[in-house]
N, C-alpha and C positions, 0 to 999 in steps of 0.2 A: 285149375286155379290154385296153384300153389304159390302164394305170395308170402314172402317173409316180411314180417314187421320188425323193424329195428327197435330194440329196447335199449334205453339208456339206463345204466346203473350208476346214477349219481348218488352215492351214499356218503359223500364227504363234503367238506367246504372247499371253496376255491382259495387259491393263494391270496387273491385280492380281499376276500372276506376276512381271512385270518389277519392280514396286515391292518385292515380297517379296525378290527376289534382291539388289536394290540395298541394302535394309535389312540383309540378312545380311552383305554385303560391308562395309558401314559399321561394323557391330558388330565384325567381325573386325579391321578396320583400327584401330579405337580400342583394341583389346586388344593388338595386335601392335606398334604404333608405339613405345610406350615401351620395350618389350623390345628392339626393333631399335636404338634410341638408346643403350641401355645397352651393347649389344654393340659399337657403334661407339666409344663412350668407352673401353671396356675394351681395344679394340685400339689406341687412341691411347696409353693408359697403357703398354701393352706395348711399343709402338714407341719411346716416350720412354726407357723403361728399357733397351731393347736398344741404342739409340744411345748412351746414357750408358755402358753397359758397353763398347761399341765404342771410345768416346773414351778410357776408362781403359786399355784394351788397347793403343791406339795410343800413349799416353804411355809405357806399360811397354816397348813395342817400341822406341820412340825412345830411351829411356834405355839400351837394350842397346848402342847405338852409343857408343863410348868418348868421342869428341869431344863428343857431345851431353850425356853424363853429366858431363863436365868443365865444360861451359858452364853447367849448372845450379848448380854450386858446392857449398858446404857448408851453405848456409842453406835453410830450408824455403821452398818456393814452391808455387804452385798454377796449374792450368789451370781456367778456368771456362767454362761454357756456359749461356746463358740466352736468353730471347726478345728482349731489348733489344740486347745486345752481340754475340751470336753466340758464337764461341770466342775466348778471350783467354788469353794467358800473361803475367801481370803487366800491363804497358801495351802489349804487342805483340798486335796483332789477328792471329789465325790465320786466321779466316774470318768475315766480316761476315754478318749475316742476309740471306738471299736471294742470296748470292754463292757462286760456285764457288771452292773452295780451289785455289790454284796456287802453285808454288814459284818464287820469284825467284832468279836466279843470284847476285845481290848480297846475299843474306840474311846479316846480320852475326852472328846468334846461331845456333850449331850445333844447339842443341836445337830452336829454332823451325823451322829448315830441315828437320830430321829429322822433326819432327811434321807439318809441312806435306806432306812427302814421303809419310808414312804415310797421310795423309788426302787425298792429291792427287785432284782430280777430283770430290770430294763437294760437293754443294750444301748449304750450311748453312742450317738453319732453327731456330727456337727450339722449345722443347717445345710439342707440339700439344694435349696433354690438359688438361682443366680442373684436374686434380690437380697438375700440374707447371708450368702456364703462368706462374705468378707466382714460381716458384722458380728457383734457380740450382744446377746440378750442379757440384760442385767436386772436382777430382782433386788431392789433396795429394801433394806430392813431398817426402819426408823423407830427406835424406841422413844416413847414420850413419857418422861418421868412425871410430868404434871397430871396426866390422865391415867397413868399406869397401863398404857396400851402400846401396841406395836403396829406401826403402819407398814404395809407391804405394797410396793408398786413395781411394775415391770415395764421395761422399755428397750427398744432396739437402738444400737448406736455402733459407730465404727470402733474397731479395736484400738485405734490410736486415742480416741476420746476416753476409752476405759482406762488406758494406762496412765493418762494424765490425772484422772480422779483418784 
């Protein structure tokens, strides 16, 4: 009784099983990719808003210095941030796009020097999100001679609106 029993050595997957797994992965990828892109854009918007708030706070902190507050004077002025110009105070460039902010010892305007000090070492970039890419964030500085105080507000607006003001 010498009977041979046939053994099957199925140690791999069949072609059908592999194609089925690839199809399932492809379906999942097409469903999840748009959601992932929305999360990325949402984080870019959040990052832009956070940097804008940081810039407004740096302006407020700079104005706490008496010499910087006097350098601003009594007229309304603004600090702007956008993708083209980086950060500017009037005609003074605080930080160009893709440049690191540094303080020069011979800075003539006390407010500009103080603002650069508060932002020292930061690499400037424009807004990264689609929502704010073509907009300018403006920090308005409004001195009030009656109360001897300085109001600071920040808002997003289009670059065309900023040039008109």
